[in-house]
C-alpha positions in Angstrom: 134.8 108.7 99.6 134.1 105.8 97.2 133.2 103.7 100.3 130.9 106.4 101.5 129.1 106.4 98.1 128.9 102.6 98.2 127.3 102.8 101.6 124.7 105.2 100.3 124.0 102.8 97.4 123.6 99.7 99.6 121.6 101.5 102.3 119.1 102.8 99.8 119.1 99.6 97.7 119.7 101.6 94.5 120.8 98.8 92.2 119.8 95.3 91.3 122.3 92.8 89.7 122.6 93.4 86.0 121.0 96.9 86.0 121.6 99.1 82.9 122.2 102.6 84.4 122.0 105.9 82.6 124.2 108.5 84.2 123.0 112.1 83.7 126.2 114.0 82.9 126.4 117.8 82.4 130.2 117.9 82.5 130.4 119.7 85.8 132.2 118.4 88.9 129.2 116.7 90.4 128.2 114.6 87.4 131.8 113.8 86.4 132.5 112.7 90.0 129.4 110.5 89.9 130.3 108.9 86.6 133.9 108.3 87.6 132.8 106.6 90.9 130.1 104.5 89.3 132.7 103.4 86.6 135.0 102.3 89.4 132.2 100.4 91.2 130.4 98.9 88.2 132.1 95.5 88.4 131.5 95.3 92.1 127.9 96.3 91.7 127.4 94.2 88.5 125.9 97.1 86.5 126.5 98.6 83.1 126.7 102.3 82.3 125.6 104.7 79.6 125.7 108.5 79.6 123.1 111.0 78.7 124.1 114.6 78.1 121.6 117.4 77.1 123.0 120.5 75.5 120.6 123.3 76.6 121.9 125.7 73.9 121.9 128.5 76.5 125.6 129.3 76.9 126.7 129.3 73.3 130.3 128.1 72.8 130.6 127.2 76.5 127.8 124.7 76.2 129.4 123.2 73.1 132.6 122.8 75.0 130.7 121.0 77.7 129.3 118.6 75.2 132.7 118.0 73.6 134.3 117.4 77.1 131.6 114.8 78.0 131.9 113.0 74.7 135.7 112.8 75.2 135.4 111.7 78.8 133.1 108.9 77.8 135.4 107.8 75.0 138.3 107.4 77.4 136.1 105.3 79.7 134.6 103.4 76.8 131.1 104.3 78.0 128.3 104.8 75.4 127.3 108.4 75.3 123.9 109.8 74.1 123.8 113.5 73.3 120.9 115.8 72.4 120.5 119.5 71.8 117.4 121.4 72.8 116.9 125.2 72.6 115.7 125.7 76.1 115.0 129.4 75.7 112.8 128.7 72.7 111.0 125.9 74.6 110.4 128.1 77.6 108.7 130.7 75.4 106.7 128.1 73.6 105.3 126.6 76.8 105.2 129.9 78.7 107.4 128.5 81.6 110.7 129.5 83.1 114.0 128.4 81.5 114.7 126.5 84.6 111.5 124.5 84.4 111.8 124.0 80.6 115.4 122.7 81.1 114.3 120.3 83.8 111.4 119.0 81.6 113.7 118.6 78.6 116.3 116.8 80.6 114.0 114.3 82.2 112.2 113.6 78.9 115.6 112.9 77.3 116.6 110.6 80.1 113.4 108.6 79.6 114.1 108.4 75.9 117.5 107.0 76.4 116.2 104.6 79.1 113.7 103.2 76.6 116.3 103.0 73.8 118.8 100.9 75.8 116.1 99.0 77.7 117.6 100.5 80.9 116.6 100.3 84.5 117.9 103.2 86.5 118.8 106.9 85.9 121.6 108.2 88.1 121.5 111.9 88.9 124.3 113.9 90.6 122.5 115.7 93.4 124.7 116.0 96.4 124.4 117.1 100.1 124.7 120.8 99.2 121.9 120.4 96.7 119.8 118.8 99.4 120.4 121.6 101.9 119.7 124.3 99.2 116.5 122.5 98.3 115.3 122.3 101.9 116.1 126.0 102.4 114.2 127.0 99.3 111.2 125.0 100.4 111.3 126.6 103.9 111.3 130.0 102.3 108.3 129.1 100.2 106.4 127.7 103.2 106.7 123.9 102.9 105.2 121.1 104.9 106.8 117.9 106.2 106.9 116.4 102.7 109.0 119.3 101.5 111.5 119.1 104.4 112.4 115.6 103.2 114.1 117.3 100.3 115.6 115.3 97.5 114.9 111.6 97.8 117.8 109.2 97.3 115.5 106.9 95.3 112.4 108.0 93.4 109.9 105.7 91.6 112.6 103.0 91.8 114.1 104.6 88.7 115.8 107.8 89.7 118.8 107.3 92.0 121.2 109.8 93.6 124.3 107.9 94.7 126.2 111.0 95.9 123.4 112.6 97.9 125.4 112.2 101.1 128.6 113.8 99.6 129.3 117.5 100.0 130.3 119.8 97.2 133.7 120.3 98.9 134.3 116.5 98.9 133.4 116.4 95.3 135.8 119.2 94.3 138.6 117.5 96.2 137.8 114.2 94.5 137.9 115.8 91.1 141.2 117.5 91.9 142.8 114.4 93.3 141.8 112.3 90.3 142.6 115.1 87.8 139.2 115.0 86.2 139.3 118.7 85.0 135.5 119.0 85.1 133.8 121.9 83.4 132.6 124.9 85.4 129.2 126.5 84.6 129.8 130.2 85.4 126.1 130.9 85.7 126.2 128.9 88.9 128.4 131.7 90.3 125.8 134.4 89.5 123.3 135.2 92.3 120.4 135.9 90.0 118.4 132.8 90.9 117.0 131.9 94.3 119.0 128.7 94.5 122.2 130.5 93.6 121.5 133.2 96.3 121.0 130.5 98.9 124.2 128.8 97.7 126.4 131.9 97.4 125.0 134.1 100.1 122.7 132.5 102.7 124.6 129.2 103.4 128.0 131.0 103.6 126.5 133.5 106.0 125.1 130.8 108.3 128.3 128.9 108.2 130.3 132.0 109.2 127.9 133.4 111.8 125.9 130.4 113.2 127.0 126.9 112.3 129.9 125.8 110.1 128.3 122.4 109.7 125.0 123.7 108.5 125.0 121.4 105.4 125.3 118.3 107.6 122.7 119.7 110.0 120.1 120.3 107.3 120.8 116.9 105.7 120.3 115.3 109.2 117.0 117.2 109.5 115.9 115.9 106.2 116.7 112.3 107.2 114.9 112.7 110.5 111.8 114.1 108.9 111.9 111.4 106.2 111.4 108.7 108.9 108.2 110.4 110.3 106.9 111.3 106.8 107.3 107.7 105.6 105.1 106.5 108.5 102.4 109.1 107.9 102.5 108.2 104.1 102.1 104.5 105.0 98.9 105.3 107.0 97.6 107.6 104.2 98.2 105.0 101.6 96.2 102.4 103.6 93.4 104.9 103.9 93.5 105.8 100.2 93.1 102.2 99.2 90.3 101.8 101.8 88.3 105.0 101.2 88.9 106.0 97.6 87.5 104.6 94.4 89.4 105.1 91.1 87.4 105.5 87.8 88.3 106.8 84.4 88.7 110.6 84.7 87.4 110.5 88.3 88.4 109.6 91.8 85.8 109.3 94.6 86.9 110.1 98.2 84.4 108.5 100.5 83.1 110.7 103.4 84.5 108.3 106.1 88.1 109.4 105.5 87.2 113.0 106.4 87.0 111.9 110.0 90.7 111.3 110.0 93.3 113.7 111.4 94.3 116.5 108.9 97.8 115.1 108.6 96.4 111.9 107.1 93.4 113.4 105.3 95.5 116.0 103.5 97.8 113.2 102.3 94.8 111.1 101.1 93.5 114.1 99.1 97.0 114.6 97.5 97.1 111.0 96.6 93.7 111.3 95.0 94.7 114.4 93.0 97.9 112.7 91.9 96.0 109.6 90.8 93.6 111.7 88.7 96.2 114.0 87.1 99.4 112.0 87.2 101.3 114.6 89.2 100.9 117.4 91.7 102.2 120.3 89.7 100.4 123.5 90.5 98.5 121.9 93.4 98.9 123.8 96.6 97.8 123.5 100.2 94.9 125.9 99.6 93.4 123.4 97.1 93.5 120.7 99.7 91.6 123.0 102.1 89.1 123.9 99.4 88.2 120.2 99.1 87.9 119.8 102.9 85.6 122.8 103.0 83.4 121.8 100.2 82.9 118.4 101.9 81.4 120.2 104.9 78.8 121.9 102.7 75.5 120.5 101.2 75.4 117.9 98.4 75.8 119.3 94.9 78.3 122.0 95.9 81.3 122.2 93.5 84.7 123.9 93.9 86.9 124.5 90.9 90.6 123.6 91.5 93.6 124.1 89.3 94.5 121.9 86.3 90.9 121.8 85.1 89.8 119.7 88.0 86.5 120.1 90.0 85.6 118.7 93.4 81.9 117.9 93.8 80.2 117.1 97.1 77.9 114.1 96.4 76.1 113.3 99.7 79.3 113.8 101.7 81.5 111.9 99.3 83.9 114.0 97.2 84.1 113.3 93.4 87.2 114.7 91.9 86.9 114.8 88.1 88.5 116.4 85.1 86.2 119.0 83.6 86.5 117.8 80.0 83.8 115.1 80.4 81.2 114.4 77.7 78.2 116.6 78.0 74.6 116.0 77.0 72.9 117.4 73.9 69.1 118.0 74.0 68.8 117.5 70.3 70.8 114.3 69.6 69.0 111.0 69.5 70.4 107.8 67.9 68.1 105.4 66.2 69.0 101.7 67.0 68.7 98.7 64.7 67.5 95.4 66.1 69.3 93.3 63.5 72.9 94.5 64.0 75.3 95.9 66.6 74.9 99.6 67.3 78.2 101.4 67.9 77.4 104.9 69.3 80.8 106.5 69.4 79.5 109.8 70.6 78.2 108.1 73.8 81.0 105.6 74.1 78.7 102.5 74.0 77.9 99.5 71.9 74.3 98.1 71.9 73.1 94.7 70.9 69.6 93.2 70.8 68.4 89.6 71.1 64.9 88.2 70.9 64.1 85.6 73.6 60.9 83.4 73.3 60.6 82.1 76.9 61.3 82.9 80.5 62.7 79.5 81.6 65.5 79.9 84.2 66.2 83.5 83.1 67.5 85.8 85.8 66.0 89.2 85.0 68.3 91.0 87.4 71.6 89.4 86.4 73.5 92.5 85.1 73.1 96.2 85.3 74.0 96.5 81.6 71.7 93.6 80.3 68.0 94.1 80.7 64.8 92.5 79.4 61.6 94.0 78.0 58.2 92.9 76.8 58.8 93.1 73.1 55.0 93.2 72.3 54.6 96.4 74.4 57.1 98.3 72.2 55.6 100.7 69.6 57.7 102.9 67.4 61.4 103.4 67.1 64.0 102.3 69.6 66.4 105.2 70.4 69.2 106.1 72.8 69.9 109.6 74.1 70.9 111.7 77.1 68.4 113.5 79.3 66.3 116.5 78.3 64.6 119.2 80.3 61.2 117.9 81.5 62.0 114.2 81.2 59.7 111.9 83.2 60.1 108.2 84.0 58.0 105.4 85.5 60.3 103.3 87.6 59.8 99.5 87.9 57.2 98.8 90.6 55.5 102.2 90.3 52.3 103.1 88.6 52.8 106.9 88.3 55.7 108.7 86.7 58.2 111.0 88.3 60.7 113.6 87.1 63.9 112.1 85.9 65.7 114.8 87.9 64.0 113.5 91.1 65.0 109.9 90.2 68.6 110.9 89.8 68.5 112.6 93.2 66.9 109.6 94.8 69.6 107.4 93.4 72.3 109.9 94.6 73.8 110.2 91.1 76.3 113.1 91.2 75.3 116.2 89.3 78.3 116.0 87.0 77.3 112.5 85.9 73.6 113.0 85.2 74.2 114.5 81.8 76.0 111.4 80.6 73.7 108.7 81.7 72.4 107.0 78.6 68.6 106.6 78.2 67.1 103.9 76.0 63.7 105.0 74.7 60.8 103.2 73.0 59.3 105.9 70.8 59.2 108.9 73.2 59.0 106.9 76.4 62.1 106.3 78.6 62.4 102.5 78.9 65.8 102.2 80.6 67.9 104.6 82.6 71.0 102.6 81.8 72.9 101.2 84.7 70.1 102.1 87.2 66.4 101.4 86.5 64.0 100.0 83.9 60.4 101.3 83.2 57.4 99.6 84.7 55.6 100.1 81.4 57.7 97.6 79.5 58.5 95.1 82.2 58.4 91.4 81.6 55.5 89.7 83.4 53.6 86.3 83.4 51.8 87.2 80.2 54.9 88.1 78.2 55.4 85.9 75.2 58.3 87.7 73.4 61.3 89.1 75.3 63.7 91.7 74.0 67.2 91.5 75.6 69.2 94.7 75.3 72.9 94.5 76.2 75.1 97.6 76.5 78.9 97.6 76.5 81.1 100.5 77.3 83.8 101.3 74.7 86.0 103.0 77.4 
């Protein structure tokens, strides 16, 4: 069995020479088996080990005995052991989530804490072949896609590794018995009150008895087969994501061209965009992907509200995914600017500097969207910066008459959700510069200009 685990490790390239590995150990047969095998292989693999054990405080004295057992087991092996206690029941109430989800969150947070403390590289988790089959069955019942059929990945994010993913629970129990490891048994795993337990205790035994005694191996083989196809589709989707998506702060733009792709690729690109924006795909479902596809078919300006405080805006066929907590405009707020010093406008997230220039020699008046030049002698009154107001009008460079600012934004195809946060530099009550886009014809530099005012704007974000 040790050779079988070693084969899994090598095939999935789980370790690098000199890796510091945290082994997640609950005290049960799976994790004790994993720790014992890695301990035997550590010289061959040239890795060092540490153990992380989280006491969930859910099973009273039994949980304390688990903690004590893990501590003693590590002492015998001379492996450093990190232990933490978290009241999972209290945490689940506080966050309004299930105990199962709270436990998972607490465990992985703890593993990351230990990883940082020891400057580690990998976190080894004791998922096995039975866990894999149970996970696939759970996802089938919930209506999963190809990604879900892959099940538990042997390596995730090049940090989380599962060396015994190809080992069955029966093999693990036999290994523990043969090596007299006396692992702890969590009796809650024998209660069919959770979906996973029902699959483990009822569904799989029923299939083994009535249909296929090797169902665990069959499901794991299915997961491996699907993984190959899924990896290929993900590779194409990633290429399309890099080609057709633009990542900004609090926003991802999906360009319209990608919506011509097959749904298998398009849906993956959308999921990648959502993950990029939010950091994970928790609470995102297939229906949200379809919502985005549908809003892209509609007219510009249409918005669909998704989960996790994210909106999808159709902007001339492109989809702008953004977090709804963006800055908003205020009709009443104007900031007076001083010529002689830097103006730091925290509310708008910008810094503004002024510089007087006395000649036009070799000066490129179009060199930067955030540096513009104005005829200083045409300026009367205070210089201010603000966001748009209802009824704003503007005279774009090259035009004699004015037009509604709203119409200018439409002409420039500025998305609706961004129009309220475009800074406007004003001379008295006249808009002189729609920052990042256009300057006013009224204050342009021409052949008669003697004194030039340079305005430079920097984003603080």
